[in-house]
N, C-alpha and C positions, 0 to 999 in steps of 0.2 A: 487700129489699136487705140489711137489717141481718142477717137470718138467714143469707143466703148468705155475707156477709162473716165471720160468726161460724164457719160451717162451714169456710170456707177457712183461717181462723186455727187452728182445731182440727186440721185435717189437716196444716198446716205444722208445728205444734208436735209432732204425733205423728211426723212424718217426721224432724224435728230430733232428737227423743228417741231414735228408733230408730237414727239415724245416730250419735248420741253413744254408743250402747251397743256399737258395733262396734269390735273390736280385731284387729290383725294380729300374729300370733306367728310369728317367723322360724324357719327350719329348725333352727338350733342353740340355740333357746330353748324353755323350757317355762313355761306360765303357771299361777300359783297364784292362785286366786280367794278373796277374803275377802268373805263376805256378812254384813253387819251385824256385822263384827268376828270372825266365826268362819270358819275355813278350810274350804273345800269339799274333800271327799275326791278329787274328780275333777280331774286335772291337764289343762290345756288344751295340746294339741299344736300343731304348726306349722300355719299357715293362718289363715283368717278365723274369728274366734270372736265371740260376742255375750254381753254381760253386761247386767245390769239397771242402768240409770243411777241414780246416787245411792245405791243399795242395795249394789251389788257394787263391789269394787275389785280390779283385776288387777295382780299383781306378776310380772314376768318374771325368770326365772333362767337364766343362761348355763350351758349344758351342755358347753362346750368345755374342753379341757385348759388349765389356767392355769399359766404359768411364773412362779414366785416366787423371786427371788434372796434368799438368807439373808445378812444383813450379817455381815461378818467378826467372829469371836468370839475373844477372847484367853483362853487357858487354859494349864494346866500339865499335861503328860502324866504318865503313871504313873512314868516314869523321870526326873521333875523337869526337864523341858525346856520353856521358855516358847515357845509357838507361837501363830500367828494363822491361823485357818482360816475359810474361807467356803465356802458350798455353794449349791445350787439345788434347789428342790422343784417337782415336776410333780404336780398334782392336778386332779381334776375332781369335779363334783357328781353323785352317783348318785341321791339322793332329794331332789327340790326342796322338798317340803313340810317335811321334817326340817331341811334346810339353812336354811330361812327361819324356822321356828318354834323349833327347839332352840337356836340360837345367834344372837346379835345381828348379828355380822359374821363369817362363817365364814372369809373371806380373812385378816382380821387375827388370828383365833384360830389358824389354821394357821401363820401366820408366827411367832407367839410360841412355839408348841409346837416349831417347827423350831429356833429359837434355843436354847431350853433343852435340847433333845435333843442338839444339836450340842456344847454345852458338856459335857454328860454323857459323850458319846462321847470327847471329847478327854481327859477325866480318867481314863477307863478304859483307854485305849490307850497303847502305847509309841510312841516316835518312829518306829521302823522300820516299825510297822504303818501309821502315817499316810502314810509315804512309799511303801511298796511293796505294802501289802495293803489297798488302798482298796476293792476290790470287796466284801470281807467287811464293812468298816465301813459302806459304803453300804447293804448289806442290813440291818445292825443299826439304822442310823439310820432307815431306812424303816419298820421295825417299831415303833420308838419313837414315830414321828409318827402312824402309821396307827392305833394303838390308840385314842387319844381321838378321832381324826377320824371313825372309823366311827359313833360315836354322834351325829355332827353331819350325817350324810348325805353325807360327803365321802370319796372314795377317793384314797389317795396312789398315784400311778402309779410314780414313780421319784424317788430322792434321790441326788444326786451331790455329792461333795466337789470343789470347783473348784481351790483352791490352798491350799498350806501355806507360810506365811511363817516363816522361821527367823531368829534373830539372826545378826549378822555373825560373832561369835565361833564360833558353832556351825557355820556354813558353812566357816570356815577349818579347824576341827577335822576335819570330815568330809572336806575336801579332802586334808588330810594323811593321814588314815586310808586314803583311796582310793589315794593315791600309795604308801604303805607296802605295801598289799595287792598292787598291781601289781608293785612291786619284788620282793616275795616270790615271786610267780608267775614272774617272769622268771628269778630265781635257780634255782627248782626246775626250770624247763624247761631251763635251761642245764646244770644238773647231770645231769638225765636224759639229755640229748643226749650229754654226755661219757661217761656210763656205757654207753650203747648203742654209742658209737664205740669205747670200750675193748674191748667184747666182740667187735666186728667186727675190730679190729686184732689181738686175740689169735687169732682164727680165721685171719686172714691170715698172721700170723707162724707159726702151726703148719703151714699149707700150704707156706709158703716154706721152712721148716726141712726138710720132707720132700722138697722139690724145690728144690735150690739154684739151678737155672737160672731159676726164677721171680724170685728176688731180683735177678739180673742184668738180666732184662727190665724189672723195675720201675725199676731204676737207670737204664737207658737211656731209659725213658719220662720219668723226672724230668729227665734231661739235655735231652731234646727240649723239654719244657715251659719249662725255664729259658732255653734258647737262643732261644726265640721273642722274648724281650725284648732289644732292641738295646743297651740301656745296662746290661746285667748282666755281671758278671764270674763266670765259671764255674770253680770249683775242683773238679777231678775226683779223688776219693779213690781210693786203691789198694784194689782189692777184697779183702776179708778172705777170701772163699772161695778166691781164687787162692793165698793163703798157706797155707791149709789143704790145698789140693791138692798144693802143693810139699812140705809136711810128710809127706803120705801117700805121695808118689811115691818108689820105690826108686832108688838110684843112689849114686855116690861123691861125696865132697865136692869142690867145684870150688875150686882154688887160685887166688888172684889173681895176675895177671901181675907179673913182677919178683921173685918169690921163688925161692930155690934149690930145685931138684927133684932127687931121687935117692933112694938108699936111706935116707939120713939124714933126708930131709924127710917120709918116710912116717910116718903115725900108727901107733904101736904097737898091736898087737892088743888089748892090755889096756884101752886107752882107748876103743876102739870099743864100741858096744852089742853085747850078746850075739847079737841077731838079725842083725847085719850082719857079724860077724867069725866065720866058720866055723873050727873048731879044726883040721881036717885039711888044708885047702887053704892053701898058703903065699901070702903077699901078693905080687902082681906088682909089679915096679918101675914107677914112674910114667914116662911119656914125658918126654923132655927138654923143658924150657920154653925157648922162644926169646925173647930179649930184644933189642929194637932200641934202639940208643943213637944220638942225633944226632951226626953228625960235624961237623968244622970246615968252613970254606969251601973249603979246598984239597983235602981228601981226597975220595975217591970214596965216594958213599953206600953202594955195595955192599960196601966194605971195612969198614964200621962194624958189620957183623953178627958176632956172636960167640956161641958156644955155651958152655954151662956145664960141659960135660964135658971141655974143653981141646982139642977137635979144631979144626983150622984152618978158617976160614970158606971157603965155596966161592968160586971165582974168578968 
């Protein structure tokens, strides 16, 4: 009985020892085995793995991409502007054995390198680059962090600058600069529009000068547009083209009513222009002008008519 009990105890101890040597490595992990303090060259992959109890020691390494926020760093840019910049670093472990053996805490080491590299980038860049050219700065920051991280078995996937905090005085100055720039653009656009409009008006004026009727049509269109408003007062100017037409039209001068007509009232030939007063043709007498004078209350209106040549008025 004692021998059987001893055998059962030995089997139980063996089973317990075998069970204590079993380990489970998850899909996103890799296992690094230390045997008597020395690292084994073979990395344990995902699944069930066995180690020697007491002799071996398994350390699991996460192979997922780690997102590490970089605390905001105060710095002075190359153009002497005080800013506060924070970023985020994405990295993952490529060589589990190197990440465990080469550096004590690879996550903390990557964080410190990211902070120092971020301050270095701030000092080498201008404010405009930090605000508008972040892609190039992200690439430069990634190279600065990835250089020492490669010797630790860590690969930097991506680095991004999250935010750039500016002083309030700088924000106000930038706001005024943006307003002045927009005002300049507005004035340039307005001047350009006036220049183009002047060219079009010049072409329209040349066309109307060649065709005077076009000016009259345009005047009528303007009258129609103004007349659409019920509360507008329309002042219609006398067409200048009509005056020019009268100047060019041939004919005799029209005498106003009430003036004496006869041989003495005619203009001498010397006063008339040379084009209107022919030398060989004598001037014809002007027709008698008829003047109507209002009569009194008793007289007949027909008797108030008189001619300037002394003839009696018709009955």
